[in-house]
N, C-alpha and C positions, 0 to 999 in steps of 0.2 A: 933474079934478086938484085943483081948489080944494076940492071936497067932501071928498076924502081928507085934505087939509091941515087942514080944520076938525075932522074926526073924530079926528085924532091929537093935537090940542091938549089935550083933557081927559086923555088917557092920559099925556101928558108931564107935565101938572100933577100928577096923582095920584102919579106916580113921580119927582117932582122931586128927592127926596133922593139918588137915584143920580147925578144931574148935579152937585148941590151937593158931595157927598162925593167923587165921582170927580175933578172938576176941581180941588178943593181939594188932594187928595192928589197930583195931577200937579204942581201949583204947588209943593208941598213936595218934589218929586222922589222921592216914595214911592208910585208908582201901585199901585193894588190892583184887585180885581175890579170895584168900582164904576167905576173909571176906564175899564175895557174896555167896560162897559155904556154909560157916558156917551159914549165915543168912537164905539162902533159905531152906537148909535141916533142920536146927535147928527150923525154924518157922513151917515147915511141921510136924516135930516130936512133937513139943509143941502143935500144933493144934490137932494132933492125940491123944495125952494124954488127952487133954480137951474133945475130942469126946468120949473117953472111959468113962470119968466121966459123961458126959451127957447121954450116953447110959445106964449106970448103974442106974441113977436117973429115966430115962424114963421107963425102965423095971420094976423098983420098984413100979411105980404107974400105970403100965399097958398101958403106952402111946407108942404103937407100931409104930405109924407114925413118932414120933420124933426119936425113936430108929433107925428106918430104915433110916431116913434122915442122921443121924450122922454116921451110918454104911457105907453109900455111900460116905462119905467125911472124911475118916480117914487120908489120905495123908501119911501114913507110907510107902506105896509103892512108892510114889513120892520121899521121902527122900532116900529110898534104891536105887531107880533108879538113882538119882542124883549122889550119892556117888559111886555106882558101875560103872556107865558109865564114870564118870570122871577118876576113877582108870583104866578103860579100855583104855581111851585116853592116860593116862600116860604110860600104858604098850606099846602102839604103839609107843610113843615117845622114850621109852627106847629101843624098838626093832629097831627103826631107827638108834639110836646111836650105837647099837651093830653091825648093818649091816655096818655102816660107819667105825667102827674100824676093819673090816675084814682085810683090807690092813695092818694095824698095827700088828694084830695077826699073819698074815702070815709071816711078817718080824721077829717078836719075835720068832716064831716057827723055823725059819731058823737058829737061833743062837744055836750052840751045847752047851751041858752042860759041856763037858770036852774036853780037847785037849792034843795032844802028843807034848811035848816040850823037847828041849835039853838045860839044864841049867848047866853051868860049866862042860860041857862034859858028863853029866849024862842024859840019856833019861828017861822020865817018864810021866805018865798021871796025869794031874792036872785039877781042876775045872777052867772054863774059867775066873771066877772073880779073880783067883789067879795069872793069867798071868801078868807080869810086863814088862814095856818098856825095850827092849834089849833082851828079851827072844827069842830063836830060836824056832819057831813053825813048826812042821813037818806036811805037808799037803799031804795026799794020795788021790787016785782016789775016788770020791764020798764024800769027806770031805767038810763040810761047813767051811768057813774061820771065825775064832772066833774074830780076831782083825784086825785093820788096820796095814799094814806093807809093807815092801819092800822085793822082792824076792832076796835071797842071793845065792841060789843054785838050779839048776834044772829048769824045765819049766812045764807049764800046760795050759790047755784051761779052762778058768773060765767063768761060766754062771753068768752074772751080771744083769739078767732080773729083779730080785726082787728090785734092787736099781735104775737102769737106765731105765727099761722098754724095753731095747734092747734084742731081742730074740737070736741073734747070739753070741755064746761064743767068748771071747777075749783071744788071746794067750798071756801068761805072761812068761817072762824069767828074768834073772838076771838084777836087776836095776829097774824093773817095780813095780809100787805100786798095792797093792790088798786091797780090802775093805771088812770089816766084813759083814756077811749076804749073801755073794756070794758063789758060789759052784764050786769046782774043778771037771770038768767032765772027763778030761783025763790028764795023766802025773803025775809027782811027783816033789814036790819042797819044799824048806825050806824058811821061811820068818822071817825077824827080826821084832818083834813087835815095832811099832812106836806110836800107840794110843790104849789105852785099856779102858775097863769099859765105863763110861758115856761119854768119850771123843771120842769114835769111831763114824764113819759116820752113822752107823745104829742107835746107841743110840740117836744121834742128830736128825735124821730123825723122829724117833718115837716121840721125845719130841716136834718137830715142829708141827707135825700133831695133837698131843694131845692138845697143846696150842691153835691151830687154832680152833679146834672143841669146845673148851670151851670159846672162846672169843666172844664178841658181836659186830655186825656191827652197824653203826650209825642208820640204818633203824630199827634194833631191839630195840635200845635205845628209838627211837621215839615211837615204839609200847608200851614200858613200860610207857612212859610219858602219852600217851593217856589213858592207863589203869588207871593211877593214877587220871585222871580227870573223866573218864567214871564211875568208881565204885561209888563215892559219888552221881553223878547225877542219876544213876540207883536207888540207895537207896532212894533218894528224890522222884523219880517218883513212886516207890513202895508205899511209905508212903502216897503220895498225892492220889494215886489210891484208897487206902484203905479208906482214909477220904472221898473222893468224893462219892464212891459207898456206904459207910455207910450212908451218908446223903441222897443219892438218893433213896436207897432201904430200909434203916433201918435194913438191914440184915448184922450184923457184920461178921457172918461166911462166907457169900458170898463174902464180901469185903476182908476178910482175905485171901480167896482162890485166889483172883485176885492179891493181894499183893505178895503172895508167888510165883505165876506164873511169875510175872514180875522179881522177884529176880532170879528165876531158869533159865528162858529163856535168860536173859541178861548176864549170867555168861560168861565173855570173855575168856573162856579157849582156844578157837580157836585162839584168838588174841595172847595169850601167846605162842602157839605152832607154829604160822605162820613162824617166822624167825629162831628160833634155829634149828628146824628139817631140814630146807632147807640148812642152813649154814653147819650143821654137815654132811649131805649127800654130799653136794657140795665139801667140803674140802677133804672128804674121796675119792670121785671120782677122784679128782685131783691127790691125792697120788697114786691111782691105775695106773694113766697114766704118772707117773714121774714128775708131777707138784706139788711141795710142797708149799702150801700157808700158810704163817706163821700166818696170822691174818684174822679175818672176815672182818675187815675194808678194807684190801687190796683187798679181794674178791669182795666187793661191789664197790670200786672205779674203778676197772678194766672195768666195764660195760660202763662207761662214758668217757673213755680215748679218747683224741683228737689227741695226738701225741705220737709216739714211737721213742725214741732216742736210737741209737745203737752206742756202741764203735766199732771200726773197728777190731783191732787185737785180734784174739781169739774169736770174737763174730760173725761178718760177715765173717771173714776169719778163716782159720783153726788154725791160731796162730803158724804155723810151717813153716816160710818162708825159702826159699832156695836162694843161690847165683845164679844170672843169668848172670851178666856181671862183668868183672874186667878190669879196665883201669889203668895202671901204668904209671906215668910221670917221676919218677926218676930212678927206677930200674926195675927188671923183675916182672912179675905178681906173680911169686912164692914168691919173697921176700916181696912184698906188702901184700900178704895173710898171710905170716908168722908173720909180724909185727902186722897186724890187728888182727889176731887170738890170738896173745900173750896178747894184752891189753884187747880184748873183752872177754877173758876167765875169767876175773874178774867180768863180768856183767852177770846177769841172764835174760837180755832182750831177747826176741825171735829173734831179728835181730842179736844180738851178738852171740847167739847160732848157727844161720845159718852159720855165718862166721867160727866159731870154728869147726863145723861139716864138712864144706867144706875143711878146712885144714886137718882134720883127714882122710877124704875120699881120699885125694890126697897124704897122707903121708908126708905132709909138716911140718917141725919142728915148735913146739910152745915153745917159751922161757918163762921163769918166769918173770912176770911183777908185779909191786907193786905201792903203793901210788895212788891207785884208787880214783878218785873223780867224783861223779855224777854231771852233769850240767843239772838240770831239764828242760825238754822240748827242749833241744838242743843237748845233747850228753854226753861225758865223757872225762876224761884224765887219763893217767897213765904213769909210768916210765917203759921203756923197754930198757935194755942194756945201762942204764945210760942216756937215752935221753927221754925227755917228748914228748909224742905223744897224739894228740887230735883226737877224732873220733866223728862225729856228722853231723848235717844237715847244709844247706846253712846259716841259721840264726846264727849258731855258728861261721862259717867262717867270716861273716860280723862283728860280735862282736870282733873277733880277728884281724880285720883290713886286712883281706885277700881279694884281688881282685878276684871276682868270674866271671869276664867277660870271662876269658879263658875257663871256663867249662860250660858256659851258654848253649851251644848247647847240650852237654851231659845231663845236668840237664833237659832241656825241653824234650828231646827225652825219657828219662827214665820216666819222670812224665806222659807224654802222653800214655805210655805203662802200667801205673799203677804200676811201680816199684819204690822202695824207694832207692835213691842214698845216700850212706854214704861216707863222705869225711874224708880222713886221712891226718893229718898235722904234720909236724915236725918243731917246732918253727914257722917260717914265710913262709914255702913253702909247697905246696900241693904234697903229695906223690902219691896220686891216688884216684880213686873212685871205690867203690864196690857197685853194684846194687843188691838189694835183693827184691824178690817178694813173696808175701804170697798168697797161693791158696784160692779161695773163697769156702766156705762151700757149699756142695750140696744143702742144704735146704734153703740157704739165699734168692735166687731169688724167689723161690716159696712162701716162707713165706712173703716176702715183697709184692708180688703180691696179696696175700690173704688179707693182712692188708689194701691195697689200695681199694680192693673190699668192705671192711667194712667201708670205708670212713675215714680211719685213716691215718694221715700224717706220713711219715717215714723219719727220719733224721739220718745222720751219723756224729759223732764227732770224729775227729782224729787229731793227731799232725803232720800228713803228710802235704806236701805242697798242694796247691789248685789243681794243675794239676793231681797229683797222686790220690787225693781224688775224683776228677771229673771222672777219668777213672774208679775207683771202683764203684762210684755211677751210672755211665752209664751202667756198666756191670750187676749190680743187680737190677736196676730200682728204685733207691731211689728218694723220692720227693725233698730232699734238703740235703745239707751237710755243715758242718762247719769245715774248715781246719786250720792247724797251731795253734791248741789250746794247751796251756800248761796244765799239769795235774790239777793245781789249778783252771784253768778257766773253766773246764768242768762243775763244779757245777754252775758257773755263767751262762753258756749257757743254762743249764736246767731251771734256773730261768726265763730267757728270754722267752723260749717256754711256760712256765706256764702262761704267760700273755694271751695266746690264749685258755687255757683250761687245763684239766688234762693231765699229762705227765707220761709216763712209760720210765724208763731208763734201758737198757739192757747192762750189762757189765760183765767182768770176772777178771779184774786186781785190784791190790791194789790202783792204782791211780783212779779207778772208784768208790771207796767207798764213797767219799763225794757226788758225783753226784747221786749215788744210794740212799743215805740217803735223799738228797734234793728232789728227784722226788716224785710225789704223790704215785707211786708204783715203787720200785726198783726190777729188775729181775736179778738174778745172774746165770751165766752159771755154771752147776754142776761141770764141769771140771776146774773151775776157782779157784782163791785163796780163802783161808779161810776168809780173811778180807772182800772180796767182798761178800761172802755168808752170813757172819754175818750182813753186812750192808743192805742186800736186804730183801724185803718183800715176794718175791717169788723165789724159786730155781728150775731151769729147770735141772733135774737130767740127762736127756739124752743129754744135750748140743745141742739139735736140735731146730733150730729157728722156726720150724713149731709149736712148743709148745707155742710160743708167741700168735699167733691168736687162738690157742686151749684154752689157759688160759682165753683170753678175751671172747671167745665163751662160756666157762663154766660159767664165771661171769654173762654174759647176761642171760643164762638159769636159774641161781640161783635167780637173781633179778626178772626176769619175774615170776618165781615160787612163790617168796615171795609176789609180788604184787597181784598175783591171790589169794593167801591165805588170805591176808589182805582184799581184795575186798569182798570175800565171807563172811569173818567173820563180816565185818561191815554191809553188805547188810542183812545178817541173823538177826543181832541185830536191824537194822533200820526197818525191816518188823515185826519181832517177838514181840518187846516191845509194840508197839501200840495195836497189837491184844491181847496180854496178859493183857494189861491194860483195855481191854473191849471197845475199840474204835468202834468195829463193832457189839457189842452185842445188842444195842437197835434196830438197823436197820435190821441186818441179823441174829441175834441170835448166832453169832460165838464167841466162847470163848475157850481159851486154858487152859486145866487143868494143874496143876503142873507136873503130870506124863508125859503128852505129851511134855510139855516145857523141861523137863529133857532129854527126848529122843531126841528132836530136837537139844538141846544144845550139847549133846554128839555126835550126828551124825555129827554136824558141826566140832567138834574137830577131830573125826576120819577121816573125809573127808580131812581136812587140812593136817594131817600127811600122809595120803595115797597119796595126791598130791605131797608132798615133796619127798616121796619115789620114785616117777617117775624119779627123777634125777639119780637114780641108773642106768637107761637105757641110760643116756647121753654118747655118744661116740664122741671123737674128730673128727671134720669134716675133718681135714687134718692130714695125717700121711705120713711118709717117703715112697716114692715110689708110692704114690697115686695121 
C-alpha cells in the first residue's frame, strides 16, 4: 500500500496544474474540467491515505480481514490512471496540433537565412531580416526567394507550389512580381524588394493559419458553455450518490468509491477535445491545399452556406480583357485607339489596361493625359491634348445628355456576345466605341456546376449591363445575376441575399472589400488586391474557383467530425454516469470501479482526438483537370 502511495506522488507532482486550477476555480464558484479531475483523483488519493491508516490499525490488532478489505480498495492506481491517461489525451491533442502545423513549418523552412544583395553598388551576403525595401536581391538557380519584390533584370522559372499549390513553375521576367517562400528552379534574375519581414506574403500566410488554429468556432464555445453547466451537476450527482448509498448500505467506504467513480467517469475531457482538434486539423488541411481560413468561425459557417455570390472581373473571368471590336464615328480607328489609350493610361482598371495594351501592340502613339477623374460605376474623364474626353458605359452617356439611339444596335450586339462596350465622348459627340471581352476562367464553369450539385445557389454581381451579364451567366451556368451594380451597391446586394440564408462573397478587387466584409464568409482570390484579401475570411491562394466547393466540402467534413465527437462524448457520459452511480448494482451487481472509470474516460478522449486526426486524410473532391 505504501509503495503505491510513493509511486503516485511523482504523477501528482507532474500533473499538479490540474489541482491548482481545479480547486482555484471551485473556490471562485466556477468549476471546470480541471475541477472534476482534481476532485476525482484527489478523492481517490485521500481515500487511499485513509485506507493505509485503517490497514495499519487492523494489522496492529491482528484483524487481517479488515486489512485485506482496505488493501483491495486503495484507489491510488485509479488516481494514477486518471492523471496518466488524461496526460496521454493531452499528448494526442498536442500531436494533432503539431501535425496541423506541418504546412506552416514547411513554409518557414523554405525561407532562407541569408540572401545575396546589391546595395549601393556593392554586392554582399546579409541576413534576410536585414533586407530593406529597395534593396536589389540576386536570385540564382535553386535559391529560395526571401522577400516579395519585382524582377528588374533577367528571368527565371519559379516554383510557387508552396504558396499557391500549383505544381507547374511560372516564368518570371522583368516587371513580374515574385513572392517570398517560392523557389527559382531555372534562370538568373535580380529583384527589387517591395515587402520585407512580417509584411511579406509568406509571413502573412503563416500568421493567418496560426490565428485560425487558435481561434474558437461558435460550436466550440457552445461546448464550453455546456461544460460549465455539466461540471456542477456531476459534482451534485456524485455527492447525492455517496449520501444515498451510505444510507442504503451503511458502508461509507463503499459509498465513497461510487462517488469517486462518478467524478472520474464523468470527466468531460472528450468534450473539451471535440472541437479544437478538429478545427486545428481542418485549417491545417486547408492551408496544405491553398485554402487559407482565417478563423474557426468562418470554417463553421461555410458548411451551412445557401448562396455564393461572385464578382465577375478577375473572379469568374481572368481579369485580363482584350479589345475585340473598334468602331470609330469621327476619325480613323487608329486615332480613336490613340485618344482612348491616352486617357485610359491614367486608370488601373482591367478594361483600361486592355485598351492601352492594344495600342502598344499596334504601335499606336499614346499621348500624355492629365486631370484624371473617376466617375464610380460609370467611367472616367481626363484631358488629352487640351480637350476633355469621357470614357464609360451607356449610363454615363445618358447622364451627359447624349442620345444613345444611334448606337443602340452596336450596344445590343456586343452585350449579346458578352462583350463590354466602352463609349468615348468629346464634349457632346460620340467619338466611337471600343468593345472589350474578358476570357472566362477554365475552372469557373466546373466550379459553379459542383456548387449547384451541392444545392447552393450561385449569383454573379457585376457593373456590366444586363445583356453582357446574361451572356456570361449563360456561358458558365449561373443560377442568377445582378447587373449594372455600382461598387457601393454590392454590399447592399449581399444583404438582400442574406435574407435567404448564409452568403459567401467571392471577389478580388478593392471595390469588393465592403461586400466581402458584409458576407457571412468573404473569400478573396489570392491574386487579388491586398485590400480584398484583408477584408476576407478565406483566401484562395491558387485563384482557382474549384477551391470554393473544396472549402465548403472541407467545412462540412470538419463540422461532421465535430458532431461525431460531441455525440460520442455525450453518449459516453449519459451511459457511464448512471452505471457509476450504482443504478444497475442492486439488480445486476454491475458497478464501475474508479480505475475502470478512468480508463473509459481516457479512452473516450483518445478516440475523439483519433477521430479528429482522420481529417488529415481529407482530399479536395475537385481539382483542376479532374
